[in-house]
C-alpha positions, 0 to 999 in steps of 0.5 A, spaced: 401 853 443 396 850 448 394 843 447 386 844 447 387 850 442 392 846 437 387 840 437 381 845 435 385 848 429 387 841 427 380 839 427 378 844 423 383 843 418 382 836 417 374 838 416 376 843 411 382 840 407 380 832 408 372 833 408 371 828 413 365 826 416 362 828 423 363 821 425 370 821 423 371 828 426 368 825 433 373 819 433 379 824 432 377 828 437 375 822 442 382 820 441 386 826 442 382 827 448 384 820 451 391 822 449 390 829 453 387 825 459 393 821 459 398 826 459 395 830 465 398 824 469 403 822 465 411 821 468 415 827 466 422 824 463 428 830 463 433 828 459 436 830 452 433 828 445 427 823 443 427 820 450 425 826 454 417 826 455 413 833 456 408 829 460 403 834 463 407 840 461 404 838 454 397 841 455 400 848 456 405 847 450 404 842 444 412 844 443 414 839 448 411 833 445 416 828 445 417 821 442 417 818 449 410 821 450 407 817 444 411 811 446 408 811 453 401 812 451 402 806 447 404 802 452 399 805 457 393 803 452 396 796 451 396 795 459 391 799 462 388 797 469 381 799 466 382 794 460 387 793 455 386 795 448 386 790 442 392 792 438 388 794 432 384 799 437 391 802 439 394 803 432 387 807 431 388 811 437 396 812 435 394 814 428 390 819 430 395 822 435 401 821 429 396 825 424 396 831 430 403 831 431 405 831 424 400 837 423 403 841 429 410 840 426 408 842 419 405 849 423 412 850 426 409 848 433 414 842 434 421 842 431 421 835 429 415 830 428 415 826 434 410 821 432 414 819 425 418 814 429 413 811 433 410 804 430 403 801 432 403 794 435 402 789 430 395 787 430 393 779 428 390 779 421 383 778 421 380 775 414 373 778 413 367 774 414 362 773 408 357 768 407 355 764 401 351 766 395 345 761 398 345 764 405 345 771 401 339 769 397 335 767 403 337 773 407 335 778 401 328 774 400 327 774 408 326 782 407 321 782 401 314 784 402 311 777 403 316 775 408 315 781 412 308 780 412 309 773 415 314 775 420 312 774 427 308 779 430 307 782 423 300 784 421 301 783 414 297 789 412 299 795 407 304 798 412 308 792 413 308 791 405 311 798 404 317 797 410 318 790 406 319 794 400 324 799 403 328 794 406 328 789 400 331 795 396 336 797 402 339 790 402 339 789 395 343 795 394 348 793 400 349 787 396 349 789 389 354 795 390 358 793 396 357 800 400 358 801 407 352 802 411 353 809 412 354 810 404 347 807 403 343 811 408 347 817 405 344 816 398 339 821 395 334 819 390 338 823 384 344 818 386 341 812 382 341 813 375 341 810 368 347 811 363 345 810 356 349 808 350 345 812 346 341 807 342 335 808 345 331 811 352 336 811 357 331 806 362 331 801 356 338 800 354 342 803 359 346 801 365 343 802 372 349 805 376 349 809 383 353 814 385 356 813 392 360 818 396 365 815 401 370 816 406 373 823 405 367 825 400 370 821 395 365 819 390 365 813 386 360 810 381 358 803 382 353 798 377 347 796 380 344 789 378 337 788 375 335 785 382 337 791 386 334 796 380 328 792 380 327 793 388 329 800 388 324 802 383 318 798 386 320 802 393 320 809 389 314 807 386 310 804 392 313 806 398 317 812 398 312 817 396 308 814 402 313 815 407 315 822 404 308 825 405 309 824 413 315 828 414 319 834 411 321 834 404 328 831 403 332 828 397 334 822 401 333 815 398 331 811 404 326 814 409 324 812 415 316 811 417 316 818 419 319 821 413 326 822 415 332 819 412 333 812 415 339 812 420 345 807 421 341 805 427 335 803 424 338 800 417 342 796 422 336 793 425 333 792 418 339 787 417 338 784 424 331 783 423 332 779 416 337 775 419 333 772 424 327 771 419 332 767 414 335 763 420 342 764 418 347 761 423 352 766 421 352 772 425 350 778 420 352 785 420 352 791 415 359 789 413 357 782 411 354 785 405 360 788 403 365 782 405 360 778 401 360 783 395 367 783 394 368 775 396 363 773 391 366 778 385 373 775 386 370 768 386 367 769 380 373 771 376 373 779 377 380 783 377 382 785 384 383 792 382 376 792 379 374 790 386 378 796 389 375 801 385 368 798 386 369 798 394 372 805 394 379 803 397 385 807 396 390 802 396 389 795 393 393 792 399 386 793 403 382 789 397 387 784 397 385 781 403 379 778 400 383 774 395 386 770 401 379 768 403 378 765 396 385 762 396 383 759 403 376 756 400 380 753 394 385 750 398 379 747 403 376 744 397 382 742 394 384 738 400 377 735 401 376 733 393 382 731 390 384 724 392 391 725 392 391 731 397 388 727 403 393 724 407 
């Protein structure tokens, strides 16, 4: 089986079986193309067993992929003259190739999976960066219609108020749900709803929730706080109808000024503009809201497994990194405040 044809078969498989987004599929394709480019000039090692390397011959027959090919690829990425990749980037690219070789072995193109015994380089642990509750409140306030009108260069007119309503709703939702930016801009109006307890009208006595579609098309239901729900309701009543009238009909929750679904890049600019108006010293990215959501919940006493479900993590081990952030904070506070802790 030629490498190119095997790659296309594999990408179609994961697109259907795992329901991956186009963004994720593009990343897999890019990683496999990088592997193929390296194979085209890779050395051929003629020996028995796992130390054999197929090199360029792999491009004609994936059955010639050997462990030495993957190990050599990892070494190349970590030492390439054009710029060595960080351990995390190497690990991600190796993961793509290992997933491909596992599929190839399952299809019978390879007798054994050569990637099963290749381990990625150990990456240094990076703690997620959250901002304080006070700074988050400043950031959210900076996206309000009043602050949008006060921003440098703003006219303060109705158009600014409408954009401000949308921006406030977006930022409130990101912090209230811990959603990824791609998940937030992918929401539809019907994804925001209210669960009634049966004692009265749903809008009066129920819990506001948002249905978030995450990686692998996995869905989760996340509660929506009163501040976020109020901001979204104001946007839906006053701003979204105006934006929607300017473009083709779409179920998207967040719209751009021309009526189309708000893009990830536009949402990123909204966050950057709010951070500049808030004059925060900390760097703020879309993931800052997700990190702050998790950290503030744990600081407030939430169980780590509850936070895992809200974030949509497949493994609690991914969520537990946030407990280290709060543990570090407790240690610092203790060493600063306790009279017997200081040396």
